[in-house]
C-alpha positions in Angstrom: 0.0 0.0 0.0 1.3 3.4 -0.9 0.6 6.4 1.3 -0.9 9.3 -0.7 0.3 12.7 0.3 -1.3 16.0 -0.8 1.1 18.1 -2.7 2.1 21.3 -0.8 0.5 24.5 -2.0 1.7 28.0 -1.3 -0.3 30.1 1.1 -0.2 33.2 -1.1 0.7 34.2 -4.7 3.1 37.2 -4.7 2.3 39.9 -7.2 4.0 43.2 -8.0 2.5 46.4 -9.5 4.6 49.4 -10.5 3.5 52.8 -9.4 3.8 55.6 -11.9 3.3 59.3 -11.2 1.2 61.2 -13.8 1.8 64.8 -14.9 -0.8 66.0 -12.5 0.9 64.3 -9.5 -1.5 61.5 -9.1 0.0 58.0 -8.5 -1.3 55.2 -10.6 -0.9 51.5 -9.8 -0.1 49.4 -12.8 -1.3 45.9 -13.8 -0.1 43.3 -11.3 2.3 40.6 -12.4 2.9 37.4 -10.5 6.5 37.2 -9.3 6.5 34.4 -6.8 4.8 32.6 -3.9 4.7 32.5 -0.1 5.1 29.1 1.5 4.3 28.0 5.0 7.3 27.3 7.2 8.0 23.7 8.3 7.6 22.1 11.7 4.8 24.4 12.8 6.9 27.6 12.8 5.0 30.8 12.4 5.2 32.9 9.3 6.0 32.2 5.7 8.9 32.1 3.3 8.6 34.2 0.1 10.2 32.6 -3.0 10.6 35.1 -5.9 10.8 33.8 -9.4 11.9 37.2 -10.7 12.6 40.7 -9.3 11.2 43.6 -11.3 13.5 46.2 -12.5 11.4 48.9 -10.9 11.1 47.0 -7.6 11.7 50.1 -5.5 8.9 52.0 -7.2 5.9 49.7 -6.7 3.8 47.7 -4.4 3.6 44.0 -3.5 0.3 42.2 -3.0 -0.2 38.8 -1.4 -3.2 37.0 -2.9 -4.5 33.9 -1.1 -4.3 30.6 -3.1 -7.6 29.0 -3.7 -7.6 25.7 -1.7 -10.2 24.2 -4.2 -8.1 24.8 -7.3 
């Protein structure tokens, strides 16, 4: 008999949106791009580990969003 294990899933998808300043001074958040995932720590430790697949060139001029991963997908 083989023991079936559920594949691990990340807790969150990590997305990044650049922030641009328009001529009138308003800041506009761009379209989000998925850049990685946040995974639960092992052995019951609190928190998560963020693994980035890429780092945007304009990383310092943007915002990061953590989007929950749908457990049913």
